[in-house]
C-alpha positions in Angstrom: -18.3 16.1 -29.3 -20.8 14.3 -32.3 -21.4 11.9 -29.6 -22.3 14.4 -26.7 -24.5 16.4 -29.7 -26.3 12.9 -30.4 -27.2 12.1 -27.2 -28.5 15.5 -26.3 -30.5 15.8 -29.2 -31.7 11.7 -28.6 -32.8 12.7 -24.8 -34.5 15.9 -26.1 -36.4 13.9 -28.5 -37.4 11.1 -26.0 -38.1 13.9 -23.7 -40.7 15.4 -26.0 -42.0 12.0 -27.5 -42.4 11.1 -23.7 -43.8 14.5 -22.5 -46.6 15.0 -25.6 -47.5 11.5 -25.2 -48.1 11.3 -21.9 -50.3 14.4 -21.9 -52.2 12.9 -24.9 -52.5 9.6 -23.8 -54.1 11.5 -20.2 -56.4 13.7 -22.2 -57.7 10.3 -24.4 -58.3 8.4 -20.7 -55.6 5.7 -22.4 -54.2 4.5 -19.1 -52.0 1.7 -20.8 -50.2 4.2 -23.6 -50.0 7.0 -20.4 -48.1 4.4 -18.6 -45.4 3.8 -21.2 -45.2 7.4 -22.4 -44.7 7.9 -18.6 -41.9 5.1 -18.4 -40.1 7.0 -21.6 -40.2 10.4 -20.0 -38.8 9.6 -16.9 -36.5 7.1 -18.2 -34.8 10.8 -19.8 -36.0 13.2 -17.1 -34.2 11.7 -14.5 -30.8 10.8 -15.3 -30.9 14.4 -16.9 -31.6 15.7 -13.5 -28.8 14.1 -12.3 -26.5 15.5 -14.9 -27.7 18.8 -14.2 -27.6 18.6 -10.8 -23.7 17.1 -11.1 -22.7 20.0 -13.7 -24.3 22.6 -10.8 -22.0 21.0 -8.5 -18.9 21.8 -10.3 -19.7 25.1 -11.5 -20.5 26.2 -7.7 -16.9 24.5 -7.0 -15.3 26.9 -9.9 -16.9 29.8 -8.9 -15.7 28.6 -4.9 -12.0 28.4 -6.8 -12.4 31.4 -9.2 -13.8 34.0 -6.5 -13.1 32.8 -2.9 -9.8 30.7 -3.3 -8.0 32.9 -6.1 -7.3 29.8 -8.4 -8.2 29.2 -11.8 -10.2 25.7 -12.0 -7.9 24.1 -14.6 -4.9 25.1 -12.1 -6.4 24.0 -8.5 -3.3 21.5 -8.2 -0.8 24.9 -8.5 -0.1 26.8 -5.7 0.0 30.0 -7.7 -2.3 32.4 -6.8 -4.1 34.9 -9.1 -2.1 38.3 -9.8 1.4 36.6 -9.1 2.6 37.5 -12.2 2.0 34.3 -14.4 1.4 35.0 -18.1 2.4 38.4 -17.6 -0.7 39.7 -16.0 0.0 41.1 -12.1 
């Protein structure tokens, strides 16, 4: 779990550095620095958006399982439905 927090912190720091650096170099008309900061910004932004899209897909799938299929996401291989008496719930 520490690795995940470290990666999220690193991504946030690089996102901030790349974004602020891109804006600052754009305002100061430093094209070489702006390109370098934009590469840093995009190197963090693109994987972050891909992982967010994957997470959204997983969330929609879990919502489908829970609301429409009547199963819990952790028990999707089982054929039990909600309210089947498992764990004392009817």
